[in-house]
C-alpha positions in Angstrom: 73.8 98.3 93.9 75.3 101.6 94.9 77.7 103.4 92.6 81.2 104.4 93.9 83.6 106.7 92.3 87.4 106.4 92.6 89.3 109.6 92.2 93.0 110.2 92.2 94.3 113.5 93.7 97.6 115.3 93.6 97.7 119.0 92.7 95.0 118.3 90.1 92.4 115.5 90.5 91.9 112.7 88.0 88.2 112.0 88.3 86.5 108.7 87.7 83.5 109.7 85.5 82.0 106.2 85.2 82.1 104.8 88.7 81.7 101.2 89.7 78.6 99.4 91.1 79.6 97.6 94.3 77.6 95.9 97.0 78.8 98.1 99.9 81.5 100.4 101.3 83.7 97.5 102.3 83.6 96.2 98.7 84.5 99.7 97.6 87.4 99.8 99.9 88.7 96.4 98.6 88.3 97.6 95.1 90.1 100.9 95.7 93.0 99.1 97.3 93.1 96.6 94.3 93.1 99.4 91.8 95.8 101.3 93.7 98.0 98.1 93.8 97.5 97.5 90.1 98.4 101.1 89.2 101.5 101.0 91.3 102.6 97.6 89.9 102.3 98.9 86.3 103.9 102.3 86.6 106.1 104.4 88.9 103.6 107.3 88.9 101.3 109.4 86.8 101.5 112.8 85.1 105.1 113.1 86.1 104.5 112.6 89.8 105.5 109.5 91.9 102.6 107.6 93.4 103.8 108.8 96.9 102.4 112.2 95.9 98.9 110.8 95.1 95.8 109.8 97.2 92.7 107.9 96.3 89.3 109.4 97.3 86.2 107.3 97.1 82.8 109.0 96.8 79.2 107.8 96.6 76.8 108.7 93.9 75.8 111.9 95.9 79.5 113.1 95.8 80.0 112.4 99.6 83.5 111.3 100.3 83.3 107.9 102.1 87.1 107.4 102.7 90.5 108.2 101.3 94.0 107.0 101.6 97.5 107.9 100.5 98.7 105.7 97.6 101.9 105.2 99.6 99.9 103.4 102.3 98.9 100.6 100.0 101.3 97.6 100.0 102.9 97.1 96.6 101.9 94.2 94.4 99.5 93.4 91.7 96.5 92.7 93.9 95.6 89.5 92.2 
């Protein structure tokens, strides 16, 4: 299975060093949205910045960015 990396970006990135094995890009998109919902459900932000200032960037194992979205675009909830 391909490996996908889920990075958060504001002024400074928070990189995902481990990645996640998923079947395809659509599974990675669903995973990214679920992670974003869970993060926003648990906290109001990270590193002193509101989630509205952050974006999620998903890359493949070669470092190619496949898609990204603003955290504020993801509907709130726990994703479960």
